[in-house]
C-alpha positions in Angstrom: 44.9 160.9 158.2 45.4 160.1 161.9 48.1 161.3 163.5 49.8 160.4 166.8 52.7 160.5 169.3 54.5 157.2 170.6 56.8 157.5 173.1 58.9 153.9 174.2 62.1 153.3 175.9 63.8 152.0 172.6 62.5 152.8 168.6 61.8 149.4 167.8 59.3 149.2 171.1 57.4 152.5 169.9 57.6 151.5 166.2 55.7 148.3 167.6 53.4 150.6 169.5 52.8 152.2 165.9 52.4 148.9 164.0 50.1 147.5 166.1 47.5 150.8 166.6 47.8 152.1 163.1 49.2 149.1 161.1 51.2 148.1 158.6 50.4 151.3 156.0 51.5 153.6 158.7 54.4 156.2 157.8 56.9 157.4 160.7 56.9 161.5 159.9 59.6 162.5 162.2 61.7 160.2 165.9 63.4 161.8 168.5 65.8 160.7 170.7 64.8 162.3 174.1 67.5 163.0 177.0 67.0 163.1 180.7 66.9 161.3 184.0 64.7 158.4 182.1 65.7 158.8 178.5 63.0 158.0 175.9 62.2 157.7 172.2 59.2 159.7 170.8 57.9 158.8 167.3 55.0 160.9 165.4 53.1 158.4 162.8 50.3 158.8 160.5 47.9 156.6 158.4 46.0 157.7 156.0 41.9 156.6 155.4 40.8 154.5 152.5 38.9 156.3 150.1 36.5 153.8 149.2 35.1 153.4 152.4 33.8 156.9 152.1 30.1 156.8 150.4 28.8 159.5 152.0 26.7 157.9 154.3 29.5 156.7 156.6 30.9 160.2 156.4 28.0 162.4 156.9 24.3 161.9 157.4 22.6 161.3 154.1 20.3 164.4 155.3 22.6 166.7 155.4 25.6 166.0 153.2 25.4 167.2 150.0 26.9 165.8 146.4 29.5 168.5 146.8 30.7 168.3 150.4 31.0 164.3 149.9 33.2 165.3 146.8 35.3 167.6 148.6 35.8 165.5 151.5 37.1 162.9 149.1 39.6 165.2 147.5 40.9 166.1 150.9 41.4 162.6 152.1 43.1 161.9 148.6 45.3 165.0 149.1 46.5 164.0 152.7 47.2 160.4 151.3 49.7 162.0 148.8 51.2 163.9 151.1 51.8 160.8 153.2 52.7 159.0 150.4 55.4 161.6 149.6 56.6 161.7 153.2 57.3 158.1 152.6 59.0 158.6 149.3 61.4 161.3 150.9 62.7 159.2 153.3 62.0 160.9 156.5 60.8 158.1 158.3 63.4 158.5 161.1 65.6 160.7 162.8 68.4 158.8 164.2 72.3 159.5 164.4 74.1 159.6 161.5 75.7 156.2 162.3 72.6 154.6 163.0 70.5 155.7 160.3 73.4 154.5 157.9 73.3 150.8 159.5 69.3 151.3 159.3 69.0 151.8 155.8 71.9 148.9 154.7 69.8 146.7 156.5 66.3 147.9 154.9 67.9 148.1 151.3 68.3 144.5 151.8 64.6 144.1 152.7 64.9 143.6 156.3 61.8 144.5 157.9 62.0 148.2 159.9 60.9 146.7 163.2 63.8 144.1 163.1 66.3 146.6 161.3 65.6 149.1 164.5 66.3 145.8 166.9 69.7 145.2 165.3 70.6 149.0 165.5 70.1 149.0 168.8 72.0 146.4 169.9 74.7 146.9 167.7 78.1 148.4 168.3 78.9 149.4 165.0 78.1 148.3 161.0 80.5 145.7 161.7 78.5 143.6 164.4 75.4 143.3 162.1 76.8 139.9 160.3 77.3 138.4 164.1 74.3 140.0 165.3 72.1 138.0 162.3 73.7 135.0 162.6 72.9 134.6 166.2 69.4 135.3 165.5 69.5 132.8 162.9 71.1 130.2 165.1 68.3 130.9 167.4 65.8 129.0 164.9 67.5 125.9 165.1 69.6 125.6 161.5 68.6 122.5 160.2 71.2 119.4 161.3 70.0 116.8 158.5 69.5 113.8 161.1 68.3 110.6 159.5 67.3 109.3 162.5 63.6 107.4 162.1 60.1 108.5 163.5 57.6 107.2 166.1 54.2 106.6 165.8 51.2 104.9 168.0 52.0 101.4 166.9 56.1 101.6 167.8 59.1 103.0 165.6 59.1 103.2 161.6 62.4 102.9 160.4 62.6 105.2 157.6 62.3 109.2 157.7 59.4 110.7 155.7 59.5 113.8 154.9 56.4 115.8 153.2 57.3 119.2 151.2 54.2 121.7 151.4 53.8 125.3 149.9 52.3 127.3 147.3 51.9 126.8 143.6 56.1 127.7 142.0 57.7 127.1 145.3 59.7 124.4 143.1 58.7 121.5 145.2 58.6 118.8 142.8 62.3 120.0 142.0 63.4 120.1 145.5 62.0 116.5 145.9 64.0 115.1 143.0 67.5 117.5 144.7 66.9 115.4 148.0 66.1 111.8 146.8 69.4 112.3 144.5 71.5 113.1 147.5 70.0 110.0 149.3 70.7 108.1 146.7 74.3 109.3 146.6 74.7 108.7 150.0 73.3 105.0 149.7 70.2 105.5 151.4 67.3 103.4 150.7 64.8 106.0 148.6 61.1 106.3 147.9 59.3 108.9 146.9 55.2 109.4 146.8 53.5 111.8 144.9 50.3 113.1 147.0 47.9 114.5 143.9 44.6 115.1 145.4 43.4 118.2 143.1 45.0 117.4 139.6 45.1 113.6 139.2 47.4 112.8 136.1 49.1 115.7 137.0 52.5 114.0 137.7 54.4 114.0 135.3 57.5 115.1 136.3 57.9 113.6 139.3 57.7 109.9 137.3 60.1 111.2 135.2 62.6 112.4 138.3 62.1 108.8 139.9 62.4 107.0 136.8 66.1 109.0 136.2 67.2 108.2 139.7 66.2 104.6 140.0 63.8 105.0 143.1 59.9 104.0 143.6 57.5 105.8 143.3 53.7 106.1 143.9 51.2 108.3 143.4 48.1 108.4 146.2 45.1 110.6 146.1 43.9 110.5 149.9 45.5 110.4 153.3 44.1 106.6 153.3 46.3 105.7 150.4 49.0 107.9 151.8 49.2 105.5 154.9 49.2 102.1 153.2 52.0 103.7 151.2 54.4 104.8 153.9 53.6 101.5 156.0 54.5 99.8 152.4 57.7 101.9 152.2 58.8 100.8 155.8 62.6 99.4 155.2 63.2 102.6 153.5 65.4 104.6 154.8 64.3 108.0 153.8 60.6 108.4 152.1 60.1 111.8 150.4 56.4 113.1 149.7 55.6 115.6 147.1 52.6 117.6 147.5 50.8 119.2 145.0 50.6 123.0 144.9 47.9 125.6 145.7 46.9 128.8 146.2 46.8 128.7 150.6 43.9 130.9 150.5 42.2 127.9 149.0 40.4 126.3 152.5 40.2 123.3 150.3 43.7 122.5 149.8 44.4 123.4 153.6 41.7 121.0 154.2 42.9 118.5 152.2 46.6 119.0 153.9 45.2 119.0 157.3 43.3 115.6 156.6 46.7 114.1 156.1 47.7 115.1 159.5 44.8 113.6 161.6 45.9 110.0 160.2 48.3 110.4 163.0 51.5 109.5 159.9 55.2 109.8 161.3 55.8 113.0 158.8 58.2 115.8 158.9 56.7 118.4 157.2 59.3 121.4 155.4 57.7 124.3 154.1 58.7 125.6 151.1 59.2 129.2 150.3 60.3 131.3 146.7 63.1 133.9 148.0 62.4 135.2 144.9 58.8 136.4 146.2 58.1 139.5 148.1 58.3 139.5 151.7 55.1 140.2 152.7 53.7 137.6 150.4 56.0 135.1 152.5 54.7 136.1 155.9 51.2 135.5 154.3 51.6 132.6 153.1 53.1 131.6 156.2 50.0 132.2 157.8 47.9 130.2 155.8 50.3 127.3 156.4 50.6 128.0 160.3 47.7 125.5 161.5 49.7 123.0 160.0 52.6 121.1 162.1 55.6 122.9 160.3 59.2 121.4 161.2 61.3 123.1 159.0 61.1 126.2 156.6 63.5 125.9 153.0 64.4 129.0 150.6 64.2 127.7 146.8 65.4 130.0 144.1 67.6 132.4 145.8 69.7 132.5 142.5 66.5 134.6 141.2 66.5 136.6 144.5 67.7 140.2 144.2 67.4 140.6 148.2 67.1 137.9 150.6 66.3 140.0 153.7 62.8 138.0 153.8 64.8 135.1 155.0 66.1 136.9 158.3 62.3 138.3 158.3 61.0 134.9 158.5 62.9 133.5 160.8 62.7 136.3 163.4 58.9 136.3 163.2 58.5 132.3 163.1 61.9 131.1 164.7 61.6 128.0 162.7 64.8 126.9 161.6 66.2 126.8 157.6 66.5 123.2 156.1 68.5 124.4 153.2 68.1 127.0 150.4 68.3 125.7 146.5 70.3 127.7 144.1 69.1 126.9 140.7 67.3 124.0 138.6 70.1 121.9 138.4 69.5 118.0 139.8 71.2 116.8 140.9 72.8 119.7 142.7 71.9 123.0 143.5 70.8 122.5 147.1 72.7 123.6 149.8 72.5 122.7 153.3 74.0 126.2 154.8 75.6 127.3 158.1 74.5 130.3 159.6 77.2 132.4 159.2 77.4 131.7 155.0 73.2 132.2 155.3 74.2 135.9 157.2 76.6 136.9 154.4 74.1 135.5 151.6 71.2 138.1 153.4 73.6 141.0 153.7 74.6 141.1 150.1 72.6 143.1 147.7 72.6 140.5 144.7 71.5 136.8 144.9 73.1 134.0 145.9 
């Protein structure tokens, strides 16, 4: 186990140093607010080792390490790991003034990451300030203003707005396409839908049903070249919605197939759909895999299934992308909200779902 002290002007700066050097698994054992002419914060942090890396060769030379020595060392490491885990579970991460600690745990309970929670605690005069601060942070991410302006390409102006939805399996892209198409049709906008099915040819029955139900034209394409042709074909439409096949974002072939589309120079607005009911670490990791693509907006689906919505704030703070909308159920039409930041903040600060 590695234990180290860190000093910084603020809790958030010290915590950032801890996570940068020791990683996300580090545990804050204690923290002290040091007074004086130059006040500072001191944090003591610890991280345990991975037992699996200790096979006898990397710990002690094979010629000197007996089986008993190795077994004893592994037991010691295991004991230290259990000790660190016990410290984490006992809630001894921080020594803060009572009012600040209350705010910190209030935010943590809503799944707001520690470093962001500490930053909010430092900026807040009291717990009543949290709503304004979070709302301002989300606003800095430029919430979606739903423009229906045209887009441009090298040969001139396209008349339509072409929106492509990407995201992992189960994010709800096809249902969201139907919600957006329904909204556009209701507003009197000429709408068309394209399904990009590069992996499972024929697995597009759901989008066919929605397109027929809404009375909008649909085309299914299997590669970037055909997509370009379809976009040109629907140039007279006001809005073109493009559905993509959901895959594991860790699949390099899948990401490459999306990159091939962008290499065509198509006039696309890209919305990354993420399920609000997913674990925040999973969402952060998912975004990293899509990060090489030109993402314009994030949209959060299944907020009705999420117990906590702090992950929305975490993603906004981490990647500074605007929130396009949230979805609150499976009903089509409906259950989609182009939400303003104050209401979104209220949802984040609730312990229950939207």
